[in-house]
N, C-alpha and C positions, 0 to 999 in steps of 0.2 A: 659674520654670516648675514643676518638680516638686521639692518640698522633701524632703530625706532620702535621695535616691538619688544614688549616685556618677555623675559625668559620663559615665563609660564605659558604664554600664548604660543611661543615657538615649540615648546614641549608638547602642547596639546595638538598642534598641527602635525608634528612628527608622529605622534601616537596614532592619529587618524590615518596618516599615510601608510603606516605599518599595517593597520587593520584592513584598510582597503586593498593593499597589495596582497595580503593573505587571502582575502575573498576572491580576488582575480585569479590567483594561482590555484585555489581550491576548485574554482569553476573550470579552469584549464585542465587540471588533473582529472576531474570527473568527466569532462568531455572526452578525454583520452582513455576512458574506461580503466583508470587505475583503481585497484581495490582499496578499500578503506584502510586496511592495515598498512599498506604501502604508503598511502597518503600520510598516515600518522608518523611513519619513519621519516618521510620527506620533511614534514614540518618540525620534527625534532632537530633535523639537520639545519633547517631554515632558522629556527630559534637560536641555534648555537652561533651561526654566522651573521645573521641580520638583526640589528637592533635599531632603536629609535635614533641612535647617533649616526648610523651609516645608511639609513633607508633612502635618503635623497640621492645617493650615488647610484642606486640600482632601480629606483622606482620607475623610470621612464624607459626601461629596456623591455623588449617584447617578452611575453611569458615563455615562449619556446626557448629563446636564447638564454633567459635567466635560469630556467630549470636545468638546461643542459650544462651551463656553467657551474651551477651549484653542485650538481651531482658529480661532475668531473673535477671539481676543486679548481676551477678556473675563473673565479669571481674577479680576480685582479685584472684579467684580460678584458673583461667587458665593462670595467669601471668607467673608462673614458671612451666607450664604443660609440661611434657615430656611423650609421649606415651610409654607404655610398649610393647616391642617386644616379641612375643611368641617364645620360644626356639623350633627350628626345630629338630625333632628326626629322624635321618636316620636309616632305617632298611635295613639290608643287604638281598640279595636274598636268601641266605642260611637259614636265620632264618625264612623268609616267607615260604619257602618250609617245614621246620620242623613244623611250626605252622599249616600248611594246612593239614598235615597228620592226 
């Protein structure tokens, strides 16, 4: 995993990542107007699947994508997810003028 760091330091960072991820998800669910009792159910499910050992695989996924994958039991599908960036096409002013004629 990380070479040169003591095991205790790695565990501390993983615990902090887990807590930060929970706070981000709590804010996302609150923003989506999810009732508190449903949030509690969600975090029970979260605690069952996500631990300090596997938080690094899911930490950098968007909240929307992660919540959907967790609820629909598709965490394995987003484990190695990398979003596709659309290629931006630059059009010069001259070609715009030619096409407008």
